N, C-alpha and C positions, 0 to 999 in steps of 0.2 A: 959767811958768818962763823965767828969762833963761837965756842961753847960758853965762854964767860959773856961775850956779846948777846948771844941768845938769851942767857939767863936774864940780862939786864932789860933786854927789850920785852921779856915776859913781863918781869915786874913792873916796867913802866907801864904796860897795858893794864896790868892788874890794878895800878894807883890810880889810872884814869878811869876804869870802870868803879872803881870805888866810890870815887868824887860824884859820878855821875848817879850812882845809886844813892848815896847818902843826900844829894840833891832833890833826888826823886821822893826819897822817903820824908822830907822836910817839906816838900811842895805838897804835898797831901793835907797840908793844914795851914798852907799860906802862898802868897803870889811870889812869883820870881822876883818883882821888883821890892820885895820885902826881905828877900833871903840875903842873909851876910855871908861874906868869904869866909870868915872864922866860924861861923854857924857849921857852915859845909864842911871844912876841914877838921873840924873837932868831930864831927859826925863820922868822917871817913877815916879818922885816926891818922891824919898826915898833919905836916906843917903847913902854915901859910906860902912858905916859899916852894914847897912842893907843889900847890895847886898852880902857881906860874909856870911850873915846867910843861903844864898841860893846856892851860887856858888863859887867855889875857884878861878874864875878868868873869864876874857872873853872866854877863851876856853871851859871851862865847860858850860859855857851859850851857846856856839855856838853848843855843842854835846846836851844839852838839845833841842834846836831847831831841830836838826836831828831828835830825837826820837820822838818828837811831830809831825813833819812833815810827817816820813816815818812809825814810830811804828804803828800807827793806820790802816795802810793799809793791814798788816799783815792778820788779822782776815777777813777782806773782801775779799782778794785775795784767801785765804783759802778756804772761802765760794764758790767761784766761780769754784776752782778747784774740790770742792768736790761734788757740786750739778750736775754737768752732765759731762759725758765722751765726748760728743760732740765738737770736736775741734772748729768747726766754732761757735757755740755758745760761748764756752770759749773766742775765740778771740773777738767776739763783745762785750761780758760784760765787758772783760779786758780793751779794747778802752774806753768803756763808762765810766768805773771807773776813769780811767786816765784823761778824759776830765772833768768830774764833779770835782774831787779834784783841778784841776789846775784851774778851774774857781772859785771854792769856797776859793781856799787858794793861790791865784798867787803870793803873796809874799814870803809865805813858799818856794814855789817850785822855785822861783827866786834866792831865798838864797841856796837853794840845788844845782841848774844849777851852780851858781858862785863858789860856795866855793867846789864842787866836785873836783876841781883841784886848789883850793887857797892856801894861805899861811898857814895856821893853820894847823898843822900835826894832832892833835886828832879830828878836825872836818873831814878831809879828811879821816882819818881811820875811823870814825864813819859811814860816807856814805857809804864808801867800804863795811864795815861790813854788813850795813843794806841790801845792794844790793846783797851780796854774799847770804845772809839769804833768800831773793826772790830767787835767783837763785836755791838753795837747796830745795826750799818748792815747787817750779815748777817742779824740777828734780823728787823729791818724788811722785809727783802725777803721772807725766808721766810714771815712772817705774811699777806702778801698770797697766797701760795700754797693752792690748794684742800685739799692735804695737810697743812695747818696747823689745820684746823677743830678746835676742842674745845682747844687749846694754849693753855696760860696764857702772859702774858708772860714771866714767871720761866723757863717751859720752854723758850720759842724763845731768850730770852737766853742760857740754858745750852748749848742747841745752837750757836747764833751763837759761843760762846766755844770749843766743841770744835773748829770748823773753824778758828778763828782760832789756837788753839792747836797744833793739827796743822801749820799753816803756819810757825809760828814753829820747831817741831820740825823741819821740811823744810829751811827756812834754815839752821838750825845743822847739820843733817847734811851739806847741800852745802858749807857752809864746812870742815868736818872732811874730808870725801873728796876735793875738789877737784874741778876740770871733768872729769876722767876717769870721776867716779862720779855725775855728773848724772842720766844716764839711768838707773841703779839706784834712786838715792834717789827720783827721780820716780815710778817704776813704784812703788814701795813706798807713797810717799805717795799715789796714787791709789787704790790698795787699800784703803788704812785709811780714807780720806775715804769711799770708795764703802760701806765696811763701818758708819761712822757713818750713811751715808744709809739703808741698808737697815733700821738698828736703830730710826730715826726712823719708819720705817712702821709698826712695831709698838708704839710708845712708849706709845700710850693702849689698847693690847688689855686691860691688866688693869685699866685704871682702873674706878673707881666711876662709875656715870651721874649726871650733874648733876640737881640738883632739876627737877622738872617735864619730866624727859625720858621 
């Protein structure tokens, strides 16, 4: 890549990020469905024509915000799942991860909390897809544990979804209470997640034996 091309690419990335940042700031006070393209470009200091070099419309910008907020968490959660088989350690580190990211990116997580059930279909679908991916990743990690012997893929995915749902609830609670409430919210989150873990140990107690058992 030539020096000039490199400068252009850097500027393009800066403009894209400026649009995302401007939208996020505006979304502190309104929903994505009410956000206007010109409103975003004015806040970012670019022309409407420049907007279309990066996004097809406001919905596409919203999807990019979803990916920016949740996409980076996959690797971190994957590392937590891979580094230890101790469920207590996993729970503690998972709650710590969510707490840290909510406090580092509160506007991003407020956007997710608001738009998860908002009026922009592609954004709702993008959030749901990210959460499904998290559930699948957790289920895959759980499947490798001795305690999952006899579990169906469907049940493992359900369990992964329960953990992910509780993490979403925890993030929302932290947004509601503010930093002063983090310790209490994290304490409740750990207790709830441990209850799910204890229930997991007895999930198959009443199951009928499989054929040939």
